C-alpha positions, 0 to 999 in steps of 0.5 A: 453477599452483604446488601451494600455490596449488592447495591454497589454492583447494581449501580455499576451495571446501570452507570453506562446508561447515564451517558448524555448528549454527544458533541461530535459533528455529523460526518458528511463525505466531502463533495469532490466533483467526479466526471461521469466518463473517462476521456478515452474510448471504452474497452472492447467486449473481451476486456479483462475485469479488474479482479483481486488477482489481476496479475494472473491475466498475464498468464505467467505461472512464474509471476503467480508464484513470485506474487504469492512469495511477495505477499507472504514475505515482504517485510514492509507489508509485515510491518503494516500488519503489525501497525494494524495490531497496534491500532486494534489494541488502541481501539480496545483501550479507547473502548474500555474507557466507556466501561466502569473500572472494578478493583478489588483490594485486601489488607491485613495488619498485626501490631503489638504494644506493651500496653495493649498487647497484640491487635489484628485487623483485616479488610476485603474491599470491592470498589467501582469507579465510573466517569459518566460520559455526559457529553459523549467524549468516551464514545467519540474517542472510541469512534476515532480509534475504530476509524484509525484502525480502519485507516491502518487496514486500508494502509496495509491494503494500499501497500499490498496493491503497490507491492503487487504492481512493483513485483509485476513491473520488475518482472516485466523489466527483467524479461524485457532486458533478457529480450534486449540482451538476446537481440544485442547478441544476435546482432553482434553475431551478425556483425562478426559474420560481416566482419569476417566477410570484410576481412576476406574482401580486404585480403583480396583487395576488394575492401579498404582499410577504412571499411575494415576499421568501420566494421571492427568499430561496429562490432566493438560498439555492439560488444560494449552494449552487452555488459550494460544490459547484463548489469541492468538485468542483475540489478532488476533481479536484485530489486525483485528479490528484495520485494519477495523478502529474500536476499538478492544473491543467487536469485534469477528470473526463469522465463526468458522473454516478454513475448511468453506472456499474455497482455490483457485489455483492461475493462475500466470502471466508472470514475465514481467507483474509485471512491470505493475501489481504491484503498488509499481513498478509503484510508483518507476517508477513515482518517477524516472520520477519526478527525470528526470524532476528535472534535467531539472529544475536544468539545466535551472537555469544555464541559463538566465531568461527573465521576461516580464511585462505590465501594463495599467490603467486609472486615474481620474475616481473619480474626473471626469478627464480622463487619461490613463497610460501604460507600457511594460518592459522586463528584462534579468537576469543571475547569474554571481557567486553563489559559484557553488550552481546552478551547485551543484543542477544539480549534486544533481538532477543527483545523485537522479536520479541514486539513484532512478534507483537503487531503481527501479531495486531493487523493480523489483527484490524484486517483482520477489523474492516475487512471486517466494517465494510465489509459493514455499510456496504454493506448499510446504504447499499444500504437507505438508497439504496433508501429515499431513491430512493422518497422522492425520487420522492414529493418530486418528485410533491409539488412538482409538485402544490404548484406546480400548486395554487399557480398555481391559487390553491388553496395558499399559497406556504409549502407550495410553499417547503416542497416545494421544500426537501424535493425538493432535500434528498431528491434530494441525499441520494439522490446521497450515499447512492449515493456511500456505496454505491459507496465502501463497495463499494470499501472492501470490495474493498480490505478483502478484499485486492483480489484481490492474491493472484492477482497478488502479486509474489514476492520473489526 
């Protein structure tokens, strides 16, 4: 290899060490006040830890299967994965700006003139170009791209956590609707039996036409409730199927009752732990880190740029000759007047950083609110379910006594009708309270980060 070419390549290898000082401001995590404890009593010793597969603590093999399908086939989640690939490619592009550009070219010409005859020439050339990162602009751009890649990963993780909660919630709603349908059908069957008794008593003259019409009205009202519940069940199953990435046609939930599931007590973590546990907070932080790096890149544009270039080559290879060419050049450029565009870019980057600081603080506050609200809802729904369970037992006993007394003629039909309505309302309210307890527990798992930090994906 010709000495000029060796010199050219050696210079290219040393160019990256010429980078100078950086203008990126030092990153500091925003100071957001976080309470030391939650406004709720701590969980008991049997509380379940918040793990990455938190839904398994409901002890439902079907829910486990549905969750696996959703994480594997949900289209929104797949789109988020594609966004990560885009961000990863953008990070590679930004990182490439810190390295020299090496190009090779070749040319050959052959011409013929009547005066001089045929002439030929050829040349092989290797050229190296490098912009010295005097002010850290390329480093800042690479840092911003890496932070945005991390933000895209946290985006995907946050979406996965929301997806998990939606699958669990829709599954619980489907089971609760099946319970409500079973209750409505049982009450309808009981009302029809009472109607048969009223009809017998009416034919025997022991019941009035008014009583007969009242019981028929009660039966018809119960019959009218069933199609609405069946509709809600089908729509809920359709929504669940779409979350799983499959058409809703033909999809059904196999389990038959919410009572088949376990209901874990969730072990809460300290409020400060949310800053690391929740992917949405980590996403806000990553965007803020990228904004800091953008300020450095914008500031660097205010200062001169230094470009170095070198080339070396040989000529006359095809024609049997032998020659070499080499060049080394440096250029320094500085904007004199641009109408304030570069300074405005710095101010814009600083404003973006201030905006993201506020968004980060808001994300922290929202996370604290979500956990606190979920704790309140879990406690309230648990207490409500316990009270309604006792109420349903008493309503069942009251209906049994009213039916017996009506058969013996010791009670009028209005008392029986009232006990029918009370029983149906108590049983239906109990199922809805149990559903609220399951949903509140799910939302508490989600608000605490769903064990995400135990299985978080690290951006490379």
